[in-house]
LODRENGU-812468 format. One line per 2 residues: number of its first residue (from 1); their letters; for each residue x, y, z of C-alpha. Coordinates in steps of 0.1 Angstrom, whole numbers. Example, Ala and Ser with C-alpha at 12.3 -4.5 7.8 and 13.67 -1.06 7.14 Angstrom:
<nodes>
1	as	123,-45,78  137,-11,71 $
</nodes>
This chain:
<nodes>
1	mf	1869,1776,1834  1849,1805,1822 $
3	qg	1817,1797,1800  1802,1830,1792 $
5	ti	1771,1821,1793  1739,1834,1815 $
7	pp	1719,1809,1837  1684,1806,1829 $
9	pl	1672,1822,1864  1696,1853,1858 $
11	ra	1680,1854,1817  1646,1855,1833 $
13	iv	1655,1883,1857  1669,1903,1830 $
15	he	1638,1899,1809  1615,1904,1840 $
17	ha	1635,1942,1843  1636,1948,1809 $
19	at	1600,1945,1805  1597,1978,1824 $
21	wp	1619,1998,1804  1604,2023,1776 $
23	ad	1593,2003,1747  1614,2027,1724 $
25	sd	1649,2024,1739  1677,2010,1727 $
27	vy	1699,1983,1743  1734,1980,1736 $
29	ig	1753,1946,1742  1787,1946,1745 $
31	cs	1811,1916,1738  1784,1888,1733 $
33	gn	1795,1856,1729  1765,1832,1729 $
35	ls	1738,1858,1722  1721,1848,1754 $
37	ie	1709,1884,1764  1698,1893,1729 $
39	rt	1678,1863,1726  1662,1872,1760 $
41	la	1652,1906,1749  1644,1898,1715 $
43	pl	1607,1888,1722  1604,1923,1740 $
45	gr	1605,1942,1709  1635,1963,1715 $
47	rl	1661,1976,1692  1692,1954,1700 $
49	hs	1727,1965,1690  1755,1941,1702 $
51	nd	1787,1929,1687  1807,1898,1691 $
53	vn	1833,1892,1718  1861,1879,1689 $
55	py	1872,1916,1681  1880,1919,1717 $
57	sc	1897,1889,1719  1919,1892,1688 $
59	al	1926,1929,1698  1942,1918,1732 $
61	gw	1963,1889,1714  1977,1914,1689 $
63	yf	1985,1935,1719  2002,1908,1738 $
65	ag	2021,1897,1705  2035,1930,1701 $
67	qs	2015,1935,1669  1993,1969,1662 $
69	sa	1967,1950,1642  1961,1919,1623 $
71	gs	1990,1910,1598  2009,1939,1608 $
73	tn	2042,1939,1632  2041,1970,1658 $
75	ts	2078,1980,1657  2074,1995,1693 $
77	ta	2085,1978,1725  2054,1961,1740 $
79	ap	2049,1956,1775  2053,1919,1785 $
81	ap	2022,1901,1790  2014,1899,1826 $
83	sp	2019,1863,1843  1990,1846,1850 $
85	p	1979,1846,1888 $
</nodes>
């Protein structure tokens, strides 16, 4: 099962490489779950921009449920959800 967490050895590699980036660089992290990368990079003093994975999951759920957004019903014909592999 997908846990979405990054193991400590990989976090160490990310930290090592990010330490070589320009000090004034912004870092954008999309669809974060456990904030592992943010916690890894925060001590380096970079400007971090991230978002939680929840909006992405919700958007997929709304699409496959045939809704255009939360609380509204999509009147168009939605494509059927793909069957699991």
